[in-house]
C-alpha positions in Angstrom: 0.0 0.0 0.0 1.1 3.6 -0.7 1.0 5.3 2.6 0.1 8.9 3.5 3.3 10.8 4.2 4.6 10.9 7.7 7.8 12.5 8.9 9.0 13.3 12.4 6.8 13.5 15.5 6.7 17.3 15.6 5.6 17.5 12.0 2.9 14.8 12.6 1.4 16.7 15.5 1.4 19.9 13.5 -0.5 18.0 10.7 -2.9 16.0 12.7 -3.7 18.1 15.8 -6.8 19.8 14.4 -7.9 21.5 17.6 -4.5 23.3 17.8 -4.8 24.2 14.1 -8.3 25.7 14.6 -8.3 27.7 17.9 -12.0 28.5 17.5 -13.0 24.8 17.4 -14.8 25.1 20.8 -17.4 27.4 19.2 -18.1 24.8 16.6 -18.6 22.1 19.3 -20.9 24.4 21.3 -23.1 25.2 18.3 -23.3 21.6 17.2 -24.3 20.5 20.7 -26.9 23.3 21.1 -28.5 22.7 17.6 -28.4 18.9 18.1 -30.2 19.1 21.5 -32.9 21.3 20.0 -33.5 18.9 17.1 -33.6 15.8 19.3 -36.2 17.4 21.4 -38.5 17.6 18.4 -37.9 13.9 17.5 -37.3 12.1 20.8 -38.9 8.7 19.9 -35.9 7.4 18.0 -33.2 8.4 20.4 -30.8 5.9 22.2 -32.0 2.7 20.5 -29.8 -0.3 21.2 -28.1 -1.9 18.2 -26.1 -4.2 20.5 -25.4 -4.9 24.2 -21.9 -3.5 24.4 -20.6 -0.1 25.6 -21.6 2.7 23.4 -23.9 0.5 21.2 -26.8 2.9 20.7 -28.0 5.0 17.8 -30.5 7.6 17.0 -33.0 7.5 14.1 -34.7 10.6 12.7 -37.7 10.5 10.3 -38.2 12.8 7.3 -39.7 16.1 8.0 -42.5 15.3 5.5 -42.8 11.5 5.2 -43.7 10.2 1.7 -45.7 7.1 0.9 -42.6 5.6 -0.7 -39.7 4.3 1.5 -37.1 7.1 2.0 -33.4 7.0 1.3 -31.2 6.4 4.4 -28.2 8.3 5.5 -26.0 6.8 8.3 -23.7 9.5 9.6 -20.7 8.4 11.8 -19.2 11.1 14.0 -15.5 11.9 14.3 -13.3 12.7 17.3 -10.2 10.6 16.6 -12.0 7.5 17.9 -11.4 8.9 21.4 -13.9 11.8 21.8 -17.3 13.2 21.0 -20.7 11.5 20.8 -23.7 11.0 18.5 -25.5 13.6 20.6 -23.2 16.3 19.3 -24.2 15.5 15.7 -28.0 15.4 15.5 -27.8 18.7 13.7 -26.6 16.7 10.7 -29.8 14.8 10.7 -31.9 17.9 10.6 -30.5 19.0 7.3 -31.2 15.7 5.5 -34.6 14.8 7.1 -35.7 18.2 5.7 -34.8 16.7 2.2 -36.8 13.5 2.8 -34.2 11.1 4.1 -34.2 8.9 7.2 -31.0 9.6 9.2 -29.3 7.2 11.5 -26.5 8.5 13.9 -24.7 5.7 15.7 -22.5 5.8 18.7 -19.5 3.7 19.5 -17.1 2.9 22.4 -14.1 5.1 22.6 -10.3 4.5 22.7 -8.3 3.6 24.7 -11.0 1.4 26.3 -11.4 -0.3 22.9 -9.4 -0.5 19.7 -10.2 1.0 16.3 -10.9 -2.5 14.8 -13.4 -3.0 17.6 -15.1 0.3 16.8 -15.1 -0.7 13.1 -17.0 -3.9 14.0 -19.4 -2.0 16.1 -20.2 0.2 13.1 -20.8 -2.9 11.0 -23.3 -4.1 13.6 -25.0 -0.7 13.5 -25.3 -0.9 9.8 -26.7 -4.5 10.1 -29.3 -3.2 12.6 -30.2 -0.4 10.1 -30.7 -2.9 7.3 -33.0 -5.1 9.5 -35.0 -2.3 11.2 -35.0 0.9 9.1 -38.2 0.0 7.4 -40.0 0.5 10.7 -38.9 4.1 10.4 -39.9 4.7 6.8 -36.5 4.0 5.4 -35.5 2.0 2.3 -32.9 -0.6 3.2 -31.9 -0.9 -0.4 -30.7 2.7 -0.4 -28.3 3.1 2.6 -25.6 5.7 2.2 -22.9 5.8 4.9 -21.1 9.1 5.6 -18.6 10.0 8.2 -16.3 12.8 9.4 -12.6 12.5 10.3 -12.4 9.2 12.2 -15.9 8.6 11.0 -14.6 8.9 7.4 -12.3 6.0 8.1 -15.3 4.1 9.5 -17.5 5.0 6.5 -14.9 3.8 4.1 -14.4 0.6 6.0 -18.2 -0.1 5.7 -17.7 -0.1 2.0 -15.3 -3.0 2.3 -17.3 -5.1 4.7 -18.1 -8.7 3.7 -21.7 -8.5 5.0 -22.8 -12.1 4.5 -19.9 -13.1 6.8 -21.4 -10.9 9.5 -24.9 -12.3 9.0 -26.1 -14.9 6.5 -29.2 -12.9 5.7 -27.3 -9.7 4.9 -26.8 -8.7 1.2 -23.3 -8.2 -0.2 -24.2 -4.7 -1.3 -25.8 -3.6 2.0 -24.2 -0.2 1.7 -25.2 1.6 -1.5 -22.4 4.1 -1.5 -20.4 6.3 0.9 -18.9 9.7 1.7 -15.7 10.3 3.6 -15.3 13.8 4.9 -11.8 14.7 6.1 -11.3 10.9 6.4 -8.3 9.0 7.6 -7.6 6.3 5.1 -4.1 5.2 6.2 -3.6 4.9 9.9 0.2 4.3 9.9 1.0 8.0 10.4 -1.2 8.2 13.4 0.8 5.4 15.0 3.7 7.8 15.2 1.7 11.0 16.2 2.5 11.8 19.9 -0.8 13.5 20.6 -2.8 10.6 19.3 -1.0 7.3 19.9 -1.3 7.3 23.8 -5.1 7.0 23.3 -5.3 5.0 20.1 -2.5 2.5 20.9 -2.3 1.4 17.3 -0.3 -1.7 16.5 1.1 -2.5 13.0 -1.5 -5.3 12.7 -4.4 -2.9 13.6 -3.1 -0.4 11.0 -3.2 -3.1 8.3 -6.7 -4.3 9.5 -8.3 -0.8 9.7 -6.7 1.3 6.9 -9.3 1.4 4.1 -6.6 2.4 1.5 -4.8 -0.9 2.2 -7.9 -3.1 1.6 -9.4 -4.3 -1.7 -11.7 -1.7 -3.4 -15.4 -2.2 -3.2 -17.1 -3.7 -6.3 -18.9 -1.1 -8.3 -22.3 -2.0 -9.9 -23.6 1.0 -11.8 -23.4 3.8 -9.2 -23.5 1.4 -6.3 -20.3 0.8 -4.4 -18.8 4.2 -5.0 -17.2 6.4 -2.3 -16.8 10.1 -2.6 -14.0 11.7 -0.5 -13.6 15.4 0.4 -11.4 17.4 2.7 -11.2 21.1 3.6 -9.0 23.4 1.6 -7.8 25.0 4.8 -6.9 21.6 6.4 -3.3 20.3 6.7 -1.4 18.8 3.8 -1.6 15.5 5.6 -5.4 15.5 5.3 -5.1 16.5 1.7 -2.8 13.5 1.2 -5.3 11.2 3.1 -8.0 12.4 0.8 -6.1 11.8 -2.4 -4.8 8.4 -1.2 -8.1 6.6 -1.2 -8.7 7.5 -4.8 -5.2 6.4 -5.7 -5.7 3.1 -3.8 -9.2 2.3 -5.1 -9.2 4.0 -8.5 -11.4 6.7 -10.0 -14.2 4.3 -10.9 -14.7 3.5 -7.2 -13.8 7.0 -5.9 -15.0 9.4 -8.6 -14.7 12.4 -6.3 -11.6 13.3 -4.2 -11.8 17.1 -3.7 -10.3 19.7 -1.3 -13.2 22.2 -0.8 -12.0 25.8 -0.6 -12.2 27.9 2.5 -13.1 25.0 4.9 -11.2 23.8 7.9 -11.6 20.5 9.8 -14.7 21.7 11.7 -16.3 24.2 9.4 -16.6 21.4 6.7 -19.5 20.0 8.7 -21.2 23.4 8.5 -20.8 23.1 4.7 -22.4 19.7 4.8 -25.6 21.0 6.1 -25.7 24.3 4.1 -28.2 24.1 1.2 -26.6 24.8 -2.1 -23.0 24.1 -0.9 -21.0 21.6 -3.0 -20.7 19.2 -0.1 -24.5 19.3 0.7 -25.4 18.7 -2.9 -22.9 15.9 -3.3 -24.5 14.1 -0.3 -28.0 14.6 -1.7 -26.8 13.2 -5.0 -25.5 10.1 -3.2 -28.8 9.7 -1.4 -31.0 10.1 -4.5 
């Protein structure tokens, strides 16, 4: 596998410490939490549903603002936080933007490092997707049209869901359970993070875990028509390491599987989620195109 570039420890922290790069990150977190709480209060019936019995294995389901008689497309959004921080409750605001466009939105939680490993979290997300396939019809969703998206660590997890061998997880699961995917500021090669001083104490990555959980090192999904495609974006104001991670997944899987690998101008690692929910923005429209 061609790896994302990594250099010395100081350079890696400069590249991957997003909170240090964006001093106003706290304002983003506060707004996300405030807007998310307000939206959950309007749709409380789908909050904190169990998709498993383990730590962190709950999810939220949000119905379309104006339900249709036809089953709705499904967006599963996986939050970021370097696998060690944040929560689904910080990201309900994402659901508001897409339920307004007629989608059912699922926002899963997962256990956090260092209590668990990244491969463990990846398996948790597979179980959350399997739950979605089994149950989303009860919420008006079309299980044949599941798009998985994720931000940062969630981008890695979304890409990993594209590679999952679903029938091995459950004999009744279809091979193409995930229709397509979106990685936003995603981490597609974990090897540099194994050498990043601000991250490795919590992540505790081993070489074997890097091989197991780096999407760019795994076989590309099989494309059937537009099914099986992953779009990848990063912010134009993010570090060159995130640009490299963004480009790497297209290099690894090819343009047929990853038709979009763009750095979107004027966006940092946190404001890119504001763009995701802004009608008319390139990232918002790209997500709607994947859903529809």
